Predicted model as a PDB file, atoms N, CA, C, CB and O in Angstrom, pLDDT in the B-factor column:
MODEL        1                                                                  
ATOM      1  N   MET A   1      -5.402  -5.673  31.643  1.00 55.00           N  
ATOM      2  CA  MET A   1      -6.725  -5.374  31.127  1.00 55.00           C  
ATOM      3  C   MET A   1      -7.628  -6.584  31.254  1.00 55.00           C  
ATOM      4  CB  MET A   1      -6.646  -4.919  29.675  1.00 55.00           C  
ATOM      5  O   MET A   1      -7.186  -7.731  31.180  1.00 55.00           O  
ATOM      6  N   ALA A   2      -8.866  -6.304  31.440  1.00 64.00           N  
ATOM      7  CA  ALA A   2      -9.833  -7.391  31.528  1.00 64.00           C  
ATOM      8  C   ALA A   2     -10.075  -7.966  30.136  1.00 64.00           C  
ATOM      9  CB  ALA A   2     -11.163  -6.900  32.160  1.00 64.00           C  
ATOM     10  O   ALA A   2      -9.943  -7.261  29.136  1.00 64.00           O  
ATOM     11  N   ASN A   3     -10.425  -9.233  30.075  1.00 81.00           N  
ATOM     12  CA  ASN A   3     -10.663  -9.881  28.787  1.00 81.00           C  
ATOM     13  C   ASN A   3     -11.889  -9.334  28.079  1.00 81.00           C  
ATOM     14  CB  ASN A   3     -10.814 -11.368  28.978  1.00 81.00           C  
ATOM     15  O   ASN A   3     -11.973  -9.421  26.854  1.00 81.00           O  
ATOM     16  N   ASN A   4     -12.835  -8.776  28.806  1.00 87.00           N  
ATOM     17  CA  ASN A   4     -14.054  -8.302  28.174  1.00 87.00           C  
ATOM     18  C   ASN A   4     -14.002  -6.817  27.820  1.00 87.00           C  
ATOM     19  CB  ASN A   4     -15.226  -8.566  29.075  1.00 87.00           C  
ATOM     20  O   ASN A   4     -15.020  -6.253  27.420  1.00 87.00           O  
ATOM     21  N   TYR A   5     -12.852  -6.175  27.957  1.00 93.00           N  
ATOM     22  CA  TYR A   5     -12.714  -4.750  27.642  1.00 93.00           C  
ATOM     23  C   TYR A   5     -12.576  -4.548  26.136  1.00 93.00           C  
ATOM     24  CB  TYR A   5     -11.497  -4.146  28.375  1.00 93.00           C  
ATOM     25  O   TYR A   5     -11.804  -5.253  25.486  1.00 93.00           O  
ATOM     26  N   THR A   6     -13.312  -3.599  25.581  1.00 93.00           N  
ATOM     27  CA  THR A   6     -13.125  -3.178  24.195  1.00 93.00           C  
ATOM     28  C   THR A   6     -13.049  -1.656  24.185  1.00 93.00           C  
ATOM     29  CB  THR A   6     -14.287  -3.701  23.267  1.00 93.00           C  
ATOM     30  O   THR A   6     -13.851  -0.980  24.830  1.00 93.00           O  
ATOM     31  N   SER A   7     -12.097  -1.137  23.464  1.00 95.00           N  
ATOM     32  CA  SER A   7     -11.893   0.306  23.425  1.00 95.00           C  
ATOM     33  C   SER A   7     -13.020   0.980  22.643  1.00 95.00           C  
ATOM     34  CB  SER A   7     -10.526   0.643  22.798  1.00 95.00           C  
ATOM     35  O   SER A   7     -13.796   0.329  21.943  1.00 95.00           O  
ATOM     36  N   GLU A   8     -13.085   2.297  22.784  1.00 96.00           N  
ATOM     37  CA  GLU A   8     -14.103   3.049  22.066  1.00 96.00           C  
ATOM     38  C   GLU A   8     -13.892   2.935  20.564  1.00 96.00           C  
ATOM     39  CB  GLU A   8     -14.090   4.517  22.494  1.00 96.00           C  
ATOM     40  O   GLU A   8     -14.858   2.859  19.805  1.00 96.00           O  
ATOM     41  N   LEU A   9     -12.647   2.924  20.134  1.00 96.00           N  
ATOM     42  CA  LEU A   9     -12.357   2.802  18.715  1.00 96.00           C  
ATOM     43  C   LEU A   9     -12.820   1.451  18.177  1.00 96.00           C  
ATOM     44  CB  LEU A   9     -10.862   2.990  18.461  1.00 96.00           C  
ATOM     45  O   LEU A   9     -13.422   1.383  17.105  1.00 96.00           O  
ATOM     46  N   THR A  10     -12.546   0.388  18.906  1.00 95.00           N  
ATOM     47  CA  THR A  10     -12.986  -0.944  18.482  1.00 95.00           C  
ATOM     48  C   THR A  10     -14.503  -1.024  18.440  1.00 95.00           C  
ATOM     49  CB  THR A  10     -12.429  -2.021  19.422  1.00 95.00           C  
ATOM     50  O   THR A  10     -15.069  -1.620  17.524  1.00 95.00           O  
ATOM     51  N   GLN A  11     -15.155  -0.436  19.410  1.00 96.00           N  
ATOM     52  CA  GLN A  11     -16.618  -0.412  19.409  1.00 96.00           C  
ATOM     53  C   GLN A  11     -17.147   0.358  18.201  1.00 96.00           C  
ATOM     54  CB  GLN A  11     -17.146   0.215  20.711  1.00 96.00           C  
ATOM     55  O   GLN A  11     -18.106  -0.066  17.556  1.00 96.00           O  
ATOM     56  N   PHE A  12     -16.512   1.498  17.900  1.00 96.00           N  
ATOM     57  CA  PHE A  12     -16.938   2.292  16.751  1.00 96.00           C  
ATOM     58  C   PHE A  12     -16.774   1.513  15.454  1.00 96.00           C  
ATOM     59  CB  PHE A  12     -16.147   3.597  16.683  1.00 96.00           C  
ATOM     60  O   PHE A  12     -17.684   1.483  14.626  1.00 96.00           O  
ATOM     61  N   LEU A  13     -15.608   0.876  15.273  1.00 94.00           N  
ATOM     62  CA  LEU A  13     -15.360   0.123  14.045  1.00 94.00           C  
ATOM     63  C   LEU A  13     -16.316  -1.053  13.906  1.00 94.00           C  
ATOM     64  CB  LEU A  13     -13.921  -0.372  14.011  1.00 94.00           C  
ATOM     65  O   LEU A  13     -16.801  -1.337  12.811  1.00 94.00           O  
ATOM     66  N   THR A  14     -16.584  -1.733  15.004  1.00 94.00           N  
ATOM     67  CA  THR A  14     -17.527  -2.854  14.971  1.00 94.00           C  
ATOM     68  C   THR A  14     -18.921  -2.367  14.578  1.00 94.00           C  
ATOM     69  CB  THR A  14     -17.574  -3.564  16.342  1.00 94.00           C  
ATOM     70  O   THR A  14     -19.592  -2.990  13.755  1.00 94.00           O  
ATOM     71  N   GLN A  15     -19.347  -1.266  15.163  1.00 96.00           N  
ATOM     72  CA  GLN A  15     -20.664  -0.701  14.843  1.00 96.00           C  
ATOM     73  C   GLN A  15     -20.707  -0.215  13.396  1.00 96.00           C  
ATOM     74  CB  GLN A  15     -21.002   0.459  15.802  1.00 96.00           C  
ATOM     75  O   GLN A  15     -21.707  -0.407  12.704  1.00 96.00           O  
ATOM     76  N   TYR A  16     -19.620   0.414  12.937  1.00 96.00           N  
ATOM     77  CA  TYR A  16     -19.572   0.914  11.564  1.00 96.00           C  
ATOM     78  C   TYR A  16     -19.661  -0.230  10.564  1.00 96.00           C  
ATOM     79  CB  TYR A  16     -18.288   1.718  11.331  1.00 96.00           C  
ATOM     80  O   TYR A  16     -20.386  -0.136   9.574  1.00 96.00           O  
ATOM     81  N   LYS A  17     -18.927  -1.310  10.820  1.00 94.00           N  
ATOM     82  CA  LYS A  17     -18.973  -2.463   9.919  1.00 94.00           C  
ATOM     83  C   LYS A  17     -20.341  -3.133   9.943  1.00 94.00           C  
ATOM     84  CB  LYS A  17     -17.892  -3.474  10.295  1.00 94.00           C  
ATOM     85  O   LYS A  17     -20.776  -3.691   8.936  1.00 94.00           O  
ATOM     86  N   THR A  18     -21.013  -3.084  11.074  1.00 95.00           N  
ATOM     87  CA  THR A  18     -22.364  -3.631  11.153  1.00 95.00           C  
ATOM     88  C   THR A  18     -23.338  -2.777  10.346  1.00 95.00           C  
ATOM     89  CB  THR A  18     -22.822  -3.724  12.617  1.00 95.00           C  
ATOM     90  O   THR A  18     -24.208  -3.302   9.651  1.00 95.00           O  
ATOM     91  N   ASP A  19     -23.185  -1.460  10.445  1.00 96.00           N  
ATOM     92  CA  ASP A  19     -24.069  -0.546   9.720  1.00 96.00           C  
ATOM     93  C   ASP A  19     -23.760  -0.475   8.232  1.00 96.00           C  
ATOM     94  CB  ASP A  19     -23.975   0.830  10.313  1.00 96.00           C  
ATOM     95  O   ASP A  19     -24.654  -0.213   7.426  1.00 96.00           O  
ATOM     96  N   HIS A  20     -22.504  -0.704   7.857  1.00 95.00           N  
ATOM     97  CA  HIS A  20     -22.065  -0.628   6.461  1.00 95.00           C  
ATOM     98  C   HIS A  20     -21.375  -1.940   6.081  1.00 95.00           C  
ATOM     99  CB  HIS A  20     -21.104   0.589   6.239  1.00 95.00           C  
ATOM    100  O   HIS A  20     -20.146  -2.000   6.081  1.00 95.00           O  
ATOM    101  N   PRO A  21     -22.131  -2.987   5.759  1.00 94.00           N  
ATOM    102  CA  PRO A  21     -21.516  -4.294   5.501  1.00 94.00           C  
ATOM    103  C   PRO A  21     -20.679  -4.352   4.222  1.00 94.00           C  
ATOM    104  CB  PRO A  21     -22.585  -5.338   5.430  1.00 94.00           C  
ATOM    105  O   PRO A  21     -19.885  -5.279   4.057  1.00 94.00           O  
ATOM    106  N   ASP A  22     -20.834  -3.398   3.323  1.00 95.00           N  
ATOM    107  CA  ASP A  22     -20.084  -3.424   2.072  1.00 95.00           C  
ATOM    108  C   ASP A  22     -18.719  -2.739   2.169  1.00 95.00           C  
ATOM    109  CB  ASP A  22     -20.893  -2.771   0.990  1.00 95.00           C  
ATOM    110  O   ASP A  22     -18.017  -2.633   1.164  1.00 95.00           O  
ATOM    111  N   THR A  23     -18.338  -2.283   3.340  1.00 93.00           N  
ATOM    112  CA  THR A  23     -17.090  -1.542   3.521  1.00 93.00           C  
ATOM    113  C   THR A  23     -15.870  -2.379   3.143  1.00 93.00           C  
ATOM    114  CB  THR A  23     -16.966  -1.073   4.963  1.00 93.00           C  
ATOM    115  O   THR A  23     -14.999  -1.892   2.423  1.00 93.00           O  
ATOM    116  N   GLU A  24     -15.787  -3.601   3.603  1.00 92.00           N  
ATOM    117  CA  GLU A  24     -14.612  -4.425   3.311  1.00 92.00           C  
ATOM    118  C   GLU A  24     -14.506  -4.739   1.826  1.00 92.00           C  
ATOM    119  CB  GLU A  24     -14.661  -5.722   4.113  1.00 92.00           C  
ATOM    120  O   GLU A  24     -13.403  -4.764   1.282  1.00 92.00           O  
ATOM    121  N   ALA A  25     -15.628  -4.979   1.163  1.00 94.00           N  
ATOM    122  CA  ALA A  25     -15.597  -5.235  -0.274  1.00 94.00           C  
ATOM    123  C   ALA A  25     -15.115  -3.994  -1.023  1.00 94.00           C  
ATOM    124  CB  ALA A  25     -16.991  -5.660  -0.778  1.00 94.00           C  
ATOM    125  O   ALA A  25     -14.357  -4.112  -1.986  1.00 94.00           O  
ATOM    126  N   ASP A  26     -15.542  -2.813  -0.597  1.00 93.00           N  
ATOM    127  CA  ASP A  26     -15.082  -1.571  -1.217  1.00 93.00           C  
ATOM    128  C   ASP A  26     -13.588  -1.374  -1.002  1.00 93.00           C  
ATOM    129  CB  ASP A  26     -15.855  -0.374  -0.658  1.00 93.00           C  
ATOM    130  O   ASP A  26     -12.882  -0.927  -1.906  1.00 93.00           O  
ATOM    131  N   GLN A  27     -13.101  -1.707   0.197  1.00 91.00           N  
ATOM    132  CA  GLN A  27     -11.673  -1.589   0.473  1.00 91.00           C  
ATOM    133  C   GLN A  27     -10.866  -2.536  -0.410  1.00 91.00           C  
ATOM    134  CB  GLN A  27     -11.389  -1.875   1.950  1.00 91.00           C  
ATOM    135  O   GLN A  27      -9.822  -2.157  -0.941  1.00 91.00           O  
ATOM    136  N   ARG A  28     -11.344  -3.753  -0.564  1.00 91.00           N  
ATOM    137  CA  ARG A  28     -10.637  -4.719  -1.414  1.00 91.00           C  
ATOM    138  C   ARG A  28     -10.640  -4.280  -2.871  1.00 91.00           C  
ATOM    139  CB  ARG A  28     -11.272  -6.107  -1.288  1.00 91.00           C  
ATOM    140  O   ARG A  28      -9.639  -4.446  -3.568  1.00 91.00           O  
ATOM    141  N   ALA A  29     -11.755  -3.720  -3.341  1.00 91.00           N  
ATOM    142  CA  ALA A  29     -11.828  -3.231  -4.722  1.00 91.00           C  
ATOM    143  C   ALA A  29     -10.864  -2.062  -4.921  1.00 91.00           C  
ATOM    144  CB  ALA A  29     -13.275  -2.800  -5.075  1.00 91.00           C  
ATOM    145  O   ALA A  29     -10.207  -1.969  -5.958  1.00 91.00           O  
ATOM    146  N   GLY A  30     -10.777  -1.176  -3.935  1.00 90.00           N  
ATOM    147  CA  GLY A  30      -9.847  -0.061  -4.031  1.00 90.00           C  
ATOM    148  C   GLY A  30      -8.408  -0.519  -4.050  1.00 90.00           C  
ATOM    149  O   GLY A  30      -7.591   0.018  -4.798  1.00 90.00           O  
ATOM    150  N   ARG A  31      -8.093  -1.501  -3.242  1.00 89.00           N  
ATOM    151  CA  ARG A  31      -6.726  -2.026  -3.221  1.00 89.00           C  
ATOM    152  C   ARG A  31      -6.394  -2.667  -4.564  1.00 89.00           C  
ATOM    153  CB  ARG A  31      -6.549  -3.051  -2.074  1.00 89.00           C  
ATOM    154  O   ARG A  31      -5.295  -2.484  -5.087  1.00 89.00           O  
ATOM    155  N   PHE A  32      -7.327  -3.407  -5.114  1.00 87.00           N  
ATOM    156  CA  PHE A  32      -7.086  -4.051  -6.403  1.00 87.00           C  
ATOM    157  C   PHE A  32      -6.866  -2.999  -7.482  1.00 87.00           C  
ATOM    158  CB  PHE A  32      -8.263  -4.971  -6.782  1.00 87.00           C  
ATOM    159  O   PHE A  32      -6.005  -3.163  -8.346  1.00 87.00           O  
ATOM    160  N   ARG A  33      -7.632  -1.934  -7.435  1.00 87.00           N  
ATOM    161  CA  ARG A  33      -7.526  -0.888  -8.444  1.00 87.00           C  
ATOM    162  C   ARG A  33      -6.180  -0.166  -8.373  1.00 87.00           C  
ATOM    163  CB  ARG A  33      -8.662   0.110  -8.279  1.00 87.00           C  
ATOM    164  O   ARG A  33      -5.639   0.236  -9.403  1.00 87.00           O  
ATOM    165  N   LEU A  34      -5.637   0.001  -7.163  1.00 86.00           N  
ATOM    166  CA  LEU A  34      -4.416   0.776  -7.011  1.00 86.00           C  
ATOM    167  C   LEU A  34      -3.142  -0.064  -6.959  1.00 86.00           C  
ATOM    168  CB  LEU A  34      -4.509   1.595  -5.779  1.00 86.00           C  
ATOM    169  O   LEU A  34      -2.113   0.365  -7.481  1.00 86.00           O  
ATOM    170  N   TRP A  35      -3.179  -1.240  -6.351  1.00 85.00           N  
ATOM    171  CA  TRP A  35      -1.944  -1.956  -6.050  1.00 85.00           C  
ATOM    172  C   TRP A  35      -1.796  -3.298  -6.737  1.00 85.00           C  
ATOM    173  CB  TRP A  35      -1.845  -2.159  -4.603  1.00 85.00           C  
ATOM    174  O   TRP A  35      -0.696  -3.631  -7.179  1.00 85.00           O  
ATOM    175  N   ASP A  36      -2.836  -4.069  -6.842  1.00 82.00           N  
ATOM    176  CA  ASP A  36      -2.724  -5.430  -7.367  1.00 82.00           C  
ATOM    177  C   ASP A  36      -2.795  -5.410  -8.889  1.00 82.00           C  
ATOM    178  CB  ASP A  36      -3.834  -6.336  -6.786  1.00 82.00           C  
ATOM    179  O   ASP A  36      -3.834  -5.711  -9.477  1.00 82.00           O  
ATOM    180  N   LYS A  37      -1.681  -5.054  -9.516  1.00 82.00           N  
ATOM    181  CA  LYS A  37      -1.618  -4.923 -10.968  1.00 82.00           C  
ATOM    182  C   LYS A  37      -0.714  -6.005 -11.540  1.00 82.00           C  
ATOM    183  CB  LYS A  37      -1.112  -3.521 -11.376  1.00 82.00           C  
ATOM    184  O   LYS A  37       0.248  -6.435 -10.904  1.00 82.00           O  
ATOM    185  N   ASP A  38      -1.040  -6.433 -12.742  1.00 85.00           N  
ATOM    186  CA  ASP A  38      -0.151  -7.325 -13.475  1.00 85.00           C  
ATOM    187  C   ASP A  38       0.921  -6.471 -14.140  1.00 85.00           C  
ATOM    188  CB  ASP A  38      -0.936  -8.182 -14.531  1.00 85.00           C  
ATOM    189  O   ASP A  38       0.604  -5.485 -14.806  1.00 85.00           O  
ATOM    190  N   LEU A  39       2.178  -6.838 -13.964  1.00 85.00           N  
ATOM    191  CA  LEU A  39       3.274  -6.061 -14.516  1.00 85.00           C  
ATOM    192  C   LEU A  39       3.670  -6.596 -15.878  1.00 85.00           C  
ATOM    193  CB  LEU A  39       4.470  -6.073 -13.572  1.00 85.00           C  
ATOM    194  O   LEU A  39       3.671  -7.805 -16.113  1.00 85.00           O  
ATOM    195  N   ASN A  40       4.007  -5.680 -16.769  1.00 90.00           N  
ATOM    196  CA  ASN A  40       4.504  -6.030 -18.085  1.00 90.00           C  
ATOM    197  C   ASN A  40       6.000  -6.307 -17.940  1.00 90.00           C  
ATOM    198  CB  ASN A  40       4.220  -4.890 -19.136  1.00 90.00           C  
ATOM    199  O   ASN A  40       6.775  -5.391 -17.667  1.00 90.00           O  
ATOM    200  N   THR A  41       6.409  -7.560 -18.119  1.00 92.00           N  
ATOM    201  CA  THR A  41       7.806  -7.930 -17.880  1.00 92.00           C  
ATOM    202  C   THR A  41       8.747  -7.287 -18.885  1.00 92.00           C  
ATOM    203  CB  THR A  41       7.965  -9.437 -17.927  1.00 92.00           C  
ATOM    204  O   THR A  41       9.873  -6.942 -18.525  1.00 92.00           O  
ATOM    205  N   GLU A  42       8.328  -7.114 -20.125  1.00 93.00           N  
ATOM    206  CA  GLU A  42       9.186  -6.471 -21.117  1.00 93.00           C  
ATOM    207  C   GLU A  42       9.434  -5.011 -20.736  1.00 93.00           C  
ATOM    208  CB  GLU A  42       8.552  -6.561 -22.525  1.00 93.00           C  
ATOM    209  O   GLU A  42      10.554  -4.515 -20.855  1.00 93.00           O  
ATOM    210  N   GLN A  43       8.415  -4.348 -20.293  1.00 93.00           N  
ATOM    211  CA  GLN A  43       8.546  -2.958 -19.877  1.00 93.00           C  
ATOM    212  C   GLN A  43       9.455  -2.854 -18.649  1.00 93.00           C  
ATOM    213  CB  GLN A  43       7.160  -2.352 -19.576  1.00 93.00           C  
ATOM    214  O   GLN A  43      10.287  -1.949 -18.577  1.00 93.00           O  
ATOM    215  N   GLN A  44       9.308  -3.765 -17.686  1.00 92.00           N  
ATOM    216  CA  GLN A  44      10.157  -3.759 -16.504  1.00 92.00           C  
ATOM    217  C   GLN A  44      11.624  -3.985 -16.871  1.00 92.00           C  
ATOM    218  CB  GLN A  44       9.691  -4.825 -15.517  1.00 92.00           C  
ATOM    219  O   GLN A  44      12.514  -3.355 -16.298  1.00 92.00           O  
ATOM    220  N   ASP A  45      11.878  -4.894 -17.837  1.00 93.00           N  
ATOM    221  CA  ASP A  45      13.253  -5.126 -18.300  1.00 93.00           C  
ATOM    222  C   ASP A  45      13.819  -3.862 -18.939  1.00 93.00           C  
ATOM    223  CB  ASP A  45      13.299  -6.301 -19.307  1.00 93.00           C  
ATOM    224  O   ASP A  45      14.993  -3.544 -18.750  1.00 93.00           O  
ATOM    225  N   GLY A  46      12.999  -3.144 -19.688  1.00 92.00           N  
ATOM    226  CA  GLY A  46      13.440  -1.886 -20.296  1.00 92.00           C  
ATOM    227  C   GLY A  46      13.779  -0.849 -19.251  1.00 92.00           C  
ATOM    228  O   GLY A  46      14.762  -0.122 -19.394  1.00 92.00           O  
ATOM    229  N   PHE A  47      12.973  -0.767 -18.190  1.00 92.00           N  
ATOM    230  CA  PHE A  47      13.253   0.171 -17.106  1.00 92.00           C  
ATOM    231  C   PHE A  47      14.591  -0.158 -16.439  1.00 92.00           C  
ATOM    232  CB  PHE A  47      12.116   0.145 -16.066  1.00 92.00           C  
ATOM    233  O   PHE A  47      15.389   0.736 -16.155  1.00 92.00           O  
ATOM    234  N   ARG A  48      14.824  -1.432 -16.195  1.00 92.00           N  
ATOM    235  CA  ARG A  48      16.074  -1.840 -15.549  1.00 92.00           C  
ATOM    236  C   ARG A  48      17.287  -1.557 -16.442  1.00 92.00           C  
ATOM    237  CB  ARG A  48      16.023  -3.332 -15.192  1.00 92.00           C  
ATOM    238  O   ARG A  48      18.337  -1.134 -15.957  1.00 92.00           O  
ATOM    239  N   ALA A  49      17.134  -1.794 -17.756  1.00 92.00           N  
ATOM    240  CA  ALA A  49      18.246  -1.597 -18.688  1.00 92.00           C  
ATOM    241  C   ALA A  49      18.584  -0.117 -18.846  1.00 92.00           C  
ATOM    242  CB  ALA A  49      17.908  -2.204 -20.053  1.00 92.00           C  
ATOM    243  O   ALA A  49      19.743   0.219 -19.091  1.00 92.00           O  
ATOM    244  N   SER A  50      17.615   0.765 -18.712  1.00 91.00           N  
ATOM    245  CA  SER A  50      17.863   2.190 -18.927  1.00 91.00           C  
ATOM    246  C   SER A  50      18.276   2.918 -17.657  1.00 91.00           C  
ATOM    247  CB  SER A  50      16.635   2.840 -19.497  1.00 91.00           C  
ATOM    248  O   SER A  50      18.475   4.133 -17.680  1.00 91.00           O  
ATOM    249  N   LYS A  51      18.406   2.209 -16.572  1.00 91.00           N  
ATOM    250  CA  LYS A  51      18.770   2.827 -15.300  1.00 91.00           C  
ATOM    251  C   LYS A  51      20.233   3.272 -15.326  1.00 91.00           C  
ATOM    252  CB  LYS A  51      18.524   1.847 -14.130  1.00 91.00           C  
ATOM    253  O   LYS A  51      21.115   2.536 -15.770  1.00 91.00           O  
ATOM    254  N   ILE A  52      20.468   4.487 -14.842  1.00 87.00           N  
ATOM    255  CA  ILE A  52      21.823   5.039 -14.810  1.00 87.00           C  
ATOM    256  C   ILE A  52      22.369   4.880 -13.397  1.00 87.00           C  
ATOM    257  CB  ILE A  52      21.840   6.545 -15.255  1.00 87.00           C  
ATOM    258  O   ILE A  52      21.684   5.171 -12.417  1.00 87.00           O  
ATOM    259  N   ALA A  53      23.605   4.414 -13.307  1.00 83.00           N  
ATOM    260  CA  ALA A  53      24.223   4.221 -11.995  1.00 83.00           C  
ATOM    261  C   ALA A  53      24.484   5.569 -11.338  1.00 83.00           C  
ATOM    262  CB  ALA A  53      25.537   3.420 -12.119  1.00 83.00           C  
ATOM    263  O   ALA A  53      24.958   6.502 -11.986  1.00 83.00           O  
ATOM    264  N   GLN A  54      24.176   5.666 -10.068  1.00 79.00           N  
ATOM    265  CA  GLN A  54      24.382   6.896  -9.312  1.00 79.00           C  
ATOM    266  C   GLN A  54      25.776   6.887  -8.697  1.00 79.00           C  
ATOM    267  CB  GLN A  54      23.300   7.060  -8.216  1.00 79.00           C  
ATOM    268  O   GLN A  54      26.290   5.839  -8.308  1.00 79.00           O  
ATOM    269  N   ASP A  55      26.385   8.082  -8.613  1.00 77.00           N  
ATOM    270  CA  ASP A  55      27.682   8.192  -7.960  1.00 77.00           C  
ATOM    271  C   ASP A  55      27.554   7.772  -6.508  1.00 77.00           C  
ATOM    272  CB  ASP A  55      28.234   9.628  -8.065  1.00 77.00           C  
ATOM    273  O   ASP A  55      26.487   7.937  -5.916  1.00 77.00           O  
ATOM    274  N   PRO A  56      28.621   7.228  -5.913  1.00 79.00           N  
ATOM    275  CA  PRO A  56      28.521   6.767  -4.530  1.00 79.00           C  
ATOM    276  C   PRO A  56      28.212   7.874  -3.546  1.00 79.00           C  
ATOM    277  CB  PRO A  56      29.788   6.097  -4.130  1.00 79.00           C  
ATOM    278  O   PRO A  56      27.516   7.644  -2.557  1.00 79.00           O  
ATOM    279  N   TYR A  57      28.721   9.081  -3.799  1.00 79.00           N  
ATOM    280  CA  TYR A  57      28.435  10.181  -2.887  1.00 79.00           C  
ATOM    281  C   TYR A  57      28.004  11.358  -3.745  1.00 79.00           C  
ATOM    282  CB  TYR A  57      29.683  10.541  -1.985  1.00 79.00           C  
ATOM    283  O   TYR A  57      28.842  12.000  -4.378  1.00 79.00           O  
ATOM    284  N   VAL A  58      26.737  11.646  -3.776  1.00 74.00           N  
ATOM    285  CA  VAL A  58      26.176  12.569  -4.773  1.00 74.00           C  
ATOM    286  C   VAL A  58      26.425  14.039  -4.458  1.00 74.00           C  
ATOM    287  CB  VAL A  58      24.699  12.340  -4.895  1.00 74.00           C  
ATOM    288  O   VAL A  58      26.268  14.879  -5.343  1.00 74.00           O  
ATOM    289  N   TYR A  59      26.804  14.375  -3.240  1.00 79.00           N  
ATOM    290  CA  TYR A  59      26.920  15.785  -2.890  1.00 79.00           C  
ATOM    291  C   TYR A  59      28.237  16.402  -3.333  1.00 79.00           C  
ATOM    292  CB  TYR A  59      26.764  15.953  -1.413  1.00 79.00           C  
ATOM    293  O   TYR A  59      28.307  17.614  -3.536  1.00 79.00           O  
ATOM    294  N   TYR A  60      29.276  15.601  -3.486  1.00 73.00           N  
ATOM    295  CA  TYR A  60      30.577  16.116  -3.904  1.00 73.00           C  
ATOM    296  C   TYR A  60      31.038  15.367  -5.144  1.00 73.00           C  
ATOM    297  CB  TYR A  60      31.623  15.986  -2.765  1.00 73.00           C  
ATOM    298  O   TYR A  60      31.704  14.335  -5.051  1.00 73.00           O  
ATOM    299  N   GLN A  61      30.676  15.896  -6.304  1.00 67.00           N  
ATOM    300  CA  GLN A  61      31.131  15.278  -7.545  1.00 67.00           C  
ATOM    301  C   GLN A  61      32.446  15.926  -7.968  1.00 67.00           C  
ATOM    302  CB  GLN A  61      30.056  15.414  -8.667  1.00 67.00           C  
ATOM    303  O   GLN A  61      32.767  17.044  -7.567  1.00 67.00           O  
ATOM    304  N   ASP A  62      33.183  15.208  -8.774  1.00 65.00           N  
ATOM    305  CA  ASP A  62      34.401  15.792  -9.340  1.00 65.00           C  
ATOM    306  C   ASP A  62      33.991  16.812 -10.387  1.00 65.00           C  
ATOM    307  CB  ASP A  62      35.334  14.694  -9.958  1.00 65.00           C  
ATOM    308  O   ASP A  62      33.214  16.508 -11.291  1.00 65.00           O  
ATOM    309  N   ALA A  63      34.522  18.033 -10.261  1.00 52.00           N  
ATOM    310  CA  ALA A  63      34.116  19.119 -11.167  1.00 52.00           C  
ATOM    311  C   ALA A  63      34.960  19.164 -12.364  1.00 52.00           C  
ATOM    312  CB  ALA A  63      34.162  20.439 -10.489  1.00 52.00           C  
ATOM    313  O   ALA A  63      34.757  20.015 -13.230  1.00 52.00           O  
TER     314      ALA A  63                                                      
ENDMDL                                                                          
END                                                                             
């Protein structure tokens, strides 16, 4: 490929980001809202302590 080639998708994204400069900030805010959370360590310890061990092969249990 030539060094100066840009695909239609890349051209579209570049144009979209030029027309909508707040897009990246909105994406970062959405990521923070959904994924970047502070975890409660006491609650996580409780989840780990209450976990039940699964049988090694779940389809054939001893009846």
